[in-house]
Residue frames as qw, qx, qy, qz and C-alpha x, y, z in Angstrom:
[[0.001, 0.892, 0.451, -0.001, -0.02, 0.01, 0.01],
 [0.425, 0.217, 0.025, 0.878, 1.29, 3.45, -0.95],
 [0.127, -0.807, -0.449, 0.362, 0.47, 6.81, 0.52],
 [0.331, 0.511, 0.193, 0.769, 0.38, 10.29, -0.95],
 [0.318, -0.651, -0.415, 0.551, 0.63, 13.33, 1.36],
 [0.235, 0.584, 0.274, 0.727, -0.41, 16.81, 0.20],
 [0.185, -0.412, -0.391, 0.802, -0.32, 20.10, 2.11],
 [0.066, 0.595, 0.594, 0.538, -3.37, 22.17, 1.16],
 [0.064, -0.262, -0.348, 0.898, -4.35, 25.74, 2.17],
 [0.018, 0.629, 0.711, 0.313, -8.00, 26.67, 1.88],
 [0.107, 0.125, -0.149, 0.975, -8.48, 30.46, 2.17],
 [0.020, 0.598, 0.707, -0.378, -11.40, 31.89, 4.17],
 [0.182, 0.758, 0.422, 0.462, -13.67, 34.53, 2.75],
 [0.143, -0.845, 0.153, -0.492, -12.85, 36.68, 5.81],
 [0.212, 0.378, -0.759, 0.485, -10.61, 36.35, 8.89],
 [0.752, -0.449, -0.423, -0.233, -11.93, 34.07, 11.65],
 [0.062, 0.538, -0.563, 0.625, -10.96, 34.92, 15.24],
 [0.774, -0.472, -0.420, -0.042, -11.08, 32.84, 18.41],
 [0.537, -0.828, 0.148, 0.068, -9.31, 33.30, 21.74],
 [0.557, -0.592, 0.455, 0.364, -5.65, 33.97, 21.01],
 [0.394, -0.083, 0.710, 0.577, -5.63, 33.48, 17.26],
 [0.532, 0.616, 0.064, -0.578, -6.95, 34.84, 13.96],
 [0.574, 0.014, 0.748, 0.334, -7.07, 32.56, 10.97],
 [0.365, 0.566, -0.218, -0.706, -7.21, 33.56, 7.29],
 [0.639, 0.293, -0.613, -0.360, -7.13, 30.02, 5.91],
 [0.890, -0.274, 0.307, -0.195, -7.51, 26.39, 6.88],
 [0.280, 0.630, -0.719, -0.088, -4.14, 24.68, 6.40],
 [0.892, -0.123, 0.326, -0.290, -4.61, 20.95, 6.15],
 [0.063, -0.384, 0.868, 0.307, -2.99, 17.79, 4.94],
 [0.853, 0.211, -0.040, -0.476, -4.76, 15.45, 2.56],
 [0.300, -0.398, 0.865, 0.052, -3.68, 11.81, 2.80],
 [0.817, 0.282, -0.227, -0.450, -4.40, 9.23, 0.09],
 [0.479, -0.328, 0.814, -0.001, -3.81, 5.54, 0.64],
 [0.659, 0.454, -0.361, -0.480, -3.67, 3.38, -2.48],
 [0.715, -0.222, 0.660, -0.054, -3.81, -0.40, -2.58],
 [0.187, -0.190, 0.780, 0.566, -3.42, -0.52, -6.35],
 [0.001, 0.452, 0.826, 0.337, -7.15, -0.86, -6.97],
 [0.221, -0.853, -0.438, -0.176, -8.84, 1.61, -4.65],
 [0.293, 0.334, -0.292, 0.847, -7.92, 4.86, -2.95],
 [0.408, -0.724, -0.535, 0.149, -8.93, 6.02, 0.51],
 [0.235, 0.566, -0.058, 0.788, -8.74, 9.70, 1.44],
 [0.496, -0.689, -0.452, 0.273, -8.45, 11.40, 4.83],
 [0.216, 0.704, -0.072, 0.673, -7.69, 14.94, 6.00],
 [0.585, -0.641, -0.372, 0.328, -6.55, 16.63, 9.22],
 [0.155, 0.879, -0.092, 0.442, -5.36, 19.98, 10.45],
 [0.575, 0.058, -0.568, 0.586, -3.81, 18.86, 13.73],
 [0.448, -0.822, -0.347, 0.060, -4.00, 20.54, 17.11],
 [0.389, 0.681, -0.213, 0.583, -1.86, 23.68, 17.21],
 [0.392, -0.744, 0.290, -0.457, -2.19, 24.21, 20.94],
 [0.921, -0.305, 0.240, 0.037, -0.72, 20.71, 21.43],
 [0.319, -0.638, 0.543, 0.444, 2.29, 21.63, 19.28],
 [0.654, 0.280, 0.652, 0.262, 1.13, 20.05, 16.04],
 [0.190, 0.651, -0.235, -0.697, 1.78, 21.64, 12.67],
 [0.823, 0.499, -0.082, -0.258, 1.40, 20.63, 9.05],
 [0.383, 0.627, -0.673, 0.086, 5.15, 19.79, 8.97],
 [0.301, -0.333, 0.821, -0.352, 4.95, 17.63, 12.10],
 [0.811, 0.205, 0.376, -0.398, 1.94, 15.70, 10.76],
 [0.718, 0.602, -0.316, -0.148, 3.71, 15.07, 7.46],
 [0.120, 0.584, -0.775, 0.209, 6.83, 13.89, 9.28],
 [0.564, -0.156, 0.702, -0.407, 4.84, 11.43, 11.38],
 [0.852, 0.374, 0.196, -0.309, 3.13, 9.96, 8.34],
 [0.557, 0.669, -0.491, -0.034, 6.33, 9.70, 6.35],
 [0.166, -0.526, 0.789, -0.271, 7.98, 7.85, 9.29],
 [0.613, -0.007, 0.736, -0.288, 5.49, 4.96, 9.05],
 [0.622, 0.482, -0.311, -0.532, 5.32, 4.49, 5.32],
 [0.286, 0.305, -0.906, -0.064, 7.12, 1.14, 5.60],
 [0.271, 0.101, 0.831, -0.474, 4.60, -0.04, 8.19],
 [0.603, 0.444, 0.164, -0.642, 1.78, 0.83, 5.84],
 [0.506, 0.475, -0.625, -0.358, 3.46, -1.01, 3.02],
 [0.186, 0.160, -0.957, 0.153, 3.62, -4.05, 5.33],
 [0.399, -0.413, -0.764, -0.294, -0.10, -3.97, 6.08],
 [0.057, -0.090, -0.545, 0.832, -0.59, -1.61, 9.01],
 [0.219, -0.547, -0.712, -0.382, -4.31, -1.37, 9.87],
 [0.336, -0.750, -0.131, -0.555, -6.70, 0.56, 12.15],
 [0.807, -0.577, -0.118, 0.045, -5.60, -1.32, 15.24],
 [0.788, -0.051, -0.045, 0.612, -1.85, -1.13, 14.69],
 [0.265, 0.576, 0.031, 0.773, -1.81, 2.62, 13.98],
 [0.523, -0.804, -0.158, -0.234, -3.11, 3.20, 17.50],
 [0.750, -0.546, 0.118, 0.355, 0.40, 2.37, 18.68],
 [0.660, 0.273, 0.244, 0.656, 2.33, 3.51, 15.62],
 [0.109, 0.518, 0.106, 0.842, 1.06, 7.08, 15.93],
 [0.086, -0.229, -0.608, 0.755, 0.16, 9.24, 18.92],
 [0.168, 0.760, 0.609, -0.150, -3.30, 10.83, 19.22],
 [0.066, -0.617, 0.129, 0.774, -3.49, 13.77, 16.80],
 [0.496, 0.629, -0.129, -0.584, -3.78, 14.85, 13.23],
 [0.214, 0.425, -0.827, -0.299, -1.60, 12.20, 11.61],
 [0.146, 0.075, 0.975, -0.148, -3.43, 9.30, 13.17],
 [0.443, 0.517, 0.450, -0.578, -6.82, 10.89, 12.49],
 [0.442, 0.598, -0.351, -0.568, -6.07, 11.46, 8.81],
 [0.171, 0.298, -0.920, -0.186, -4.73, 7.96, 8.35],
 [0.271, 0.202, 0.875, -0.348, -7.57, 6.31, 10.25],
 [0.514, 0.573, 0.216, -0.600, -10.14, 8.14, 8.09],
 [0.406, 0.546, -0.574, -0.456, -8.29, 7.20, 4.89],
 [0.008, 0.149, -0.989, 0.000, -8.15, 3.51, 5.92],
 [0.402, 0.386, 0.702, -0.442, -11.89, 3.45, 6.65],
 [0.497, 0.625, -0.110, -0.591, -12.56, 5.14, 3.29],
 [0.232, 0.433, -0.821, -0.291, -10.39, 2.54, 1.57],
 [0.188, 0.058, 0.960, -0.197, -12.13, -0.34, 3.33],
 [0.482, 0.505, 0.458, -0.550, -15.57, 0.99, 2.40],
 [0.461, 0.623, -0.359, -0.520, -14.59, 1.46, -1.24],
 [0.071, 0.306, -0.940, -0.132, -13.09, -2.02, -1.37],
 [0.215, 0.255, 0.911, -0.242, -16.43, -3.43, -0.17],
 [0.051, -0.333, -0.576, -0.745, -18.47, -1.08, -2.37],
 [0.339, -0.713, -0.612, 0.042, -20.41, 0.33, 0.59],
 [0.126, -0.845, 0.087, -0.512, -20.82, 3.58, 2.46],
 [0.200, 0.361, -0.724, 0.553, -18.66, 3.74, 5.61],
 [0.488, -0.204, 0.462, -0.712, -21.72, 3.64, 7.85],
 [0.915, 0.107, -0.152, -0.358, -23.10, 0.56, 5.98],
 [0.633, 0.379, -0.633, 0.236, -19.69, -1.09, 6.22],
 [0.052, 0.276, -0.692, 0.665, -19.73, -0.51, 9.97],
 [0.292, -0.420, -0.858, -0.044, -23.33, -1.58, 10.40],
 [0.066, -0.318, -0.402, 0.856, -24.43, 1.83, 11.62],
 [0.171, 0.757, 0.610, 0.160, -27.72, 3.63, 11.01],
 [0.262, -0.026, 0.019, 0.965, -27.65, 7.28, 10.04],
 [0.025, 0.818, 0.574, -0.010, -30.12, 10.18, 10.31],
 [0.236, 0.749, 0.048, 0.617, -30.01, 13.92, 9.69],
 [0.526, -0.466, -0.393, 0.593, -28.30, 16.03, 12.35],
 [0.046, 0.970, 0.160, 0.179, -28.52, 19.72, 13.16],
 [0.677, 0.027, -0.175, 0.714, -25.20, 21.50, 13.26],
 [0.230, -0.815, -0.232, 0.479, -24.21, 25.01, 14.42],
 [0.447, 0.765, 0.079, 0.457, -23.25, 28.24, 12.65],
 [0.652, -0.368, -0.221, 0.625, -20.16, 29.80, 14.19],
 [0.077, 0.970, 0.072, 0.220, -19.77, 33.50, 14.93],
 [0.699, 0.138, -0.274, 0.646, -16.11, 34.51, 15.30],
 [0.380, -0.651, -0.295, 0.587, -14.85, 37.08, 17.79],
 [0.283, 0.451, 0.253, 0.808, -15.25, 40.68, 16.65],
 [0.129, -0.102, 0.244, -0.956, -16.86, 43.92, 17.79],
 [0.334, 0.286, 0.775, -0.454, -20.36, 43.42, 19.33],
 [0.529, 0.562, 0.089, -0.630, -22.18, 45.06, 16.45],
 [0.360, 0.468, -0.710, -0.384, -20.26, 43.02, 13.87],
 [0.035, -0.014, 0.990, -0.135, -21.02, 39.76, 15.68],
 [0.417, 0.425, 0.574, -0.563, -24.66, 40.74, 15.93],
 [0.501, 0.559, -0.264, -0.605, -24.80, 41.58, 12.21],
 [0.232, 0.292, -0.903, -0.213, -23.34, 38.14, 11.39],
 [0.186, 0.185, 0.904, -0.336, -25.95, 36.46, 13.59],
 [0.462, 0.514, 0.261, -0.674, -28.73, 38.46, 11.95],
 [0.425, 0.487, -0.561, -0.517, -27.57, 37.40, 8.49],
 [0.208, 0.108, -0.972, -0.029, -27.78, 33.78, 9.65],
 [0.514, -0.063, 0.332, -0.788, -31.44, 34.10, 10.63],
 [0.829, 0.109, -0.360, -0.414, -32.35, 30.91, 8.80],
 [0.603, 0.175, -0.727, 0.279, -29.98, 28.94, 11.06],
 [0.612, -0.676, -0.229, -0.341, -31.40, 28.14, 14.49],
 [0.834, -0.473, -0.057, 0.278, -28.20, 27.14, 16.36],
 [0.295, 0.871, -0.256, 0.298, -25.34, 29.61, 16.86],
 [0.827, -0.278, -0.163, 0.461, -21.90, 28.82, 18.29],
 [0.043, 0.974, -0.033, 0.221, -20.47, 32.06, 19.58],
 [0.735, 0.110, -0.290, 0.603, -16.71, 32.46, 20.04],
 [0.269, -0.935, -0.016, -0.231, -15.75, 34.68, 22.98],
 [0.587, 0.187, -0.485, 0.621, -12.66, 35.70, 24.93],
 [0.373, -0.479, -0.543, 0.580, -12.27, 37.86, 28.04],
 [0.056, -0.067, 0.106, 0.991, -13.03, 41.07, 26.20],
 [0.437, 0.114, 0.094, -0.887, -16.63, 42.18, 26.86],
 [0.025, -0.077, -0.978, -0.190, -18.21, 38.72, 26.62],
 [0.156, 0.549, 0.725, -0.386, -21.59, 39.78, 28.04],
 [0.226, 0.617, -0.051, -0.752, -21.81, 42.88, 25.85],
 [0.176, 0.278, -0.761, -0.559, -21.26, 40.75, 22.79],
 [0.003, 0.270, 0.963, -0.013, -23.79, 38.12, 23.84],
 [0.179, 0.596, 0.505, -0.598, -26.37, 40.78, 24.60],
 [0.239, 0.514, -0.332, -0.754, -25.87, 42.35, 21.18],
 [0.175, 0.082, -0.902, -0.387, -26.38, 38.99, 19.47],
 [0.041, 0.385, 0.880, -0.274, -29.33, 38.00, 21.65],
 [0.230, 0.523, 0.208, -0.794, -31.04, 41.31, 20.74],
 [0.425, 0.423, -0.447, -0.664, -31.11, 40.34, 17.07],
 [0.540, 0.082, -0.806, -0.227, -31.57, 36.59, 17.54],
 [0.500, -0.301, 0.495, -0.643, -33.99, 36.01, 20.40],
 [0.915, 0.117, -0.077, -0.377, -35.04, 32.80, 18.66],
 [0.635, 0.486, -0.594, 0.084, -31.62, 31.15, 18.43],
 [0.901, -0.407, -0.069, 0.136, -30.02, 28.46, 20.57],
 [0.125, 0.884, -0.414, 0.177, -26.68, 29.83, 21.88],
 [0.924, -0.179, -0.093, 0.325, -23.58, 27.71, 22.39],
 [0.048, -0.959, 0.276, -0.043, -20.70, 29.74, 23.85],
 [0.920, 0.068, -0.083, 0.376, -17.13, 28.62, 23.15],
 [0.230, -0.954, 0.173, 0.085, -14.45, 30.50, 25.08],
 [0.790, 0.478, -0.271, 0.272, -11.56, 28.38, 23.75],
 [0.729, -0.233, -0.343, 0.544, -9.78, 28.48, 27.15],
 [0.248, 0.566, 0.039, 0.785, -10.11, 32.29, 27.22],
 [0.459, -0.733, -0.022, -0.501, -11.55, 32.79, 30.73],
 [0.229, 0.218, -0.810, 0.494, -10.46, 32.13, 34.31],
 [0.300, -0.453, -0.833, 0.108, -12.63, 30.92, 37.12],
 [0.082, -0.429, -0.362, 0.823, -13.01, 34.43, 38.56],
 [0.253, 0.166, -0.333, -0.893, -14.42, 35.84, 35.31],
 [0.350, -0.206, -0.851, -0.333, -16.65, 32.79, 34.85],
 [0.235, -0.470, -0.749, 0.404, -18.16, 33.14, 38.33],
 [0.006, 0.362, 0.128, -0.923, -18.64, 36.87, 37.82],
 [0.357, 0.194, -0.388, -0.827, -20.58, 36.55, 34.55],
 [0.046, -0.114, -0.990, -0.068, -22.33, 33.22, 35.21],
 [0.241, 0.505, 0.644, -0.522, -25.63, 34.73, 36.44],
 [0.367, 0.597, -0.131, -0.701, -25.95, 36.82, 33.30],
 [0.157, 0.237, -0.873, -0.396, -25.01, 33.82, 31.09],
 [0.100, 0.299, 0.932, -0.181, -27.93, 31.97, 32.65],
 [0.292, 0.622, 0.336, -0.644, -30.27, 34.92, 32.02],
 [0.301, 0.547, -0.452, -0.637, -29.19, 34.97, 28.39],
 [0.901, 0.159, 0.264, -0.305, -30.30, 31.34, 28.07],
 [0.205, 0.616, -0.738, -0.186, -27.00, 29.76, 27.07],
 [0.945, 0.016, -0.137, -0.297, -27.57, 26.12, 26.06],
 [0.935, -0.077, -0.055, 0.342, -23.93, 24.99, 26.43],
 [0.102, -0.939, 0.324, 0.056, -20.69, 26.53, 27.62],
 [0.942, 0.236, -0.089, 0.222, -17.66, 25.01, 25.91],
 [0.758, 0.057, -0.169, 0.628, -14.13, 25.02, 27.37],
 [0.118, -0.972, -0.104, -0.174, -14.28, 28.20, 29.46],
 [0.493, -0.788, 0.349, 0.123, -10.98, 27.59, 31.32],
 [0.274, 0.666, -0.678, -0.144, -7.48, 26.71, 30.17],
 [0.894, 0.062, -0.443, -0.015, -6.60, 23.05, 29.70],
 [0.547, 0.115, -0.608, 0.565, -5.24, 21.93, 33.04],
 [0.139, -0.175, 0.384, -0.896, -7.40, 24.29, 35.12],
 [0.521, -0.294, -0.636, -0.488, -10.39, 21.96, 35.09],
 [0.420, -0.296, -0.745, 0.425, -10.24, 21.37, 38.85],
 [0.039, 0.065, 0.212, -0.974, -11.34, 24.97, 39.32],
 [0.483, -0.168, -0.433, -0.742, -14.74, 23.87, 37.98],
 [0.421, -0.209, -0.869, 0.154, -15.29, 21.37, 40.74],
 [0.144, -0.484, -0.643, 0.576, -18.29, 22.34, 42.84],
 [0.102, 0.102, -0.190, -0.971, -19.40, 25.07, 40.41],
 [0.299, 0.472, 0.792, -0.248, -23.20, 25.23, 40.45],
 [0.256, 0.363, -0.260, -0.857, -24.94, 26.24, 37.24],
 [0.735, 0.350, 0.509, -0.279, -27.79, 24.99, 35.11],
 [0.537, 0.727, -0.324, -0.280, -25.66, 25.54, 32.00],
 [0.968, -0.026, 0.152, 0.197, -23.95, 22.32, 30.86],
 [0.062, -0.848, 0.464, 0.248, -20.16, 22.78, 30.56],
 [0.947, 0.316, 0.043, 0.037, -18.44, 20.89, 27.77],
 [0.532, -0.575, 0.452, 0.426, -14.78, 19.93, 27.43],
 [0.712, 0.698, -0.070, -0.020, -12.87, 20.45, 24.18],
 [0.369, 0.709, -0.540, 0.264, -9.18, 21.23, 24.60],
 [0.408, -0.506, 0.649, -0.396, -9.24, 19.43, 27.95],
 [0.823, 0.026, 0.543, -0.167, -10.27, 16.13, 26.39],
 [0.253, 0.641, -0.577, -0.438, -7.80, 15.02, 23.73],
 [0.477, 0.170, -0.839, -0.199, -8.15, 11.23, 23.93],
 [0.747, -0.395, -0.435, -0.311, -10.14, 8.53, 25.70],
 [0.644, -0.086, -0.554, 0.521, -7.46, 8.21, 28.39],
 [0.055, 0.138, -0.272, 0.951, -8.39, 11.68, 29.65],
 [0.448, -0.415, -0.482, -0.628, -12.09, 10.97, 29.81],
 [0.592, -0.447, -0.650, 0.167, -12.42, 9.41, 33.31],
 [0.355, -0.260, -0.331, 0.835, -10.91, 12.43, 35.05],
 [0.123, -0.083, -0.188, -0.971, -12.85, 15.02, 33.09],
 [0.499, -0.402, -0.630, -0.439, -16.15, 13.10, 33.47],
 [0.536, -0.408, -0.631, 0.385, -15.63, 12.89, 37.23],
 [0.146, -0.115, -0.166, 0.968, -15.26, 16.66, 37.53]]
């Protein structure tokens, strides 16, 4: 089996800002695995806050080319590669290859049933009026994921809620708050009817959430990188 690795940059229509970073493109790797008859394709961008880059992902994949040639599969790549972009891209490509070899959709190949799902429309960090305008333009979309940092989070949410009283709000702070800010604004977050609060604190500060009382579910993102971290996070 042979692999082809391509670095691809997909430019955004406009800059996209989250806590600590502004992106103008999505820089990804596209991995193709070829068994001589079928091709499986996978992609990944890696996790920059865990030190991954396009170059590091490519290096990891190139390092195991001989293992792939010798028949590495889904199970063996769990030890050949660490959790991250390289393993994700390769795992996806191998499932795609297996499905094409069997002439089935991946979910049919795995014996899974599928149904439509409702996703979210993301509003990047900007001035309150700009974020509100973006939410207003997305009036046909019922679920909004709102990126926030420590700069005027309530003012921005209030501006968006004013133009989208109908919408479900998911707030994603991308590690941008500390426990003091969270406790200070939590009553207003509840009044604004936030459906989910994602990763408010920095990875590693999760213990600060222990004992916090709120009716808003708090979700882990950066704090949960692989299944080995799940028991601790779930217990908090």
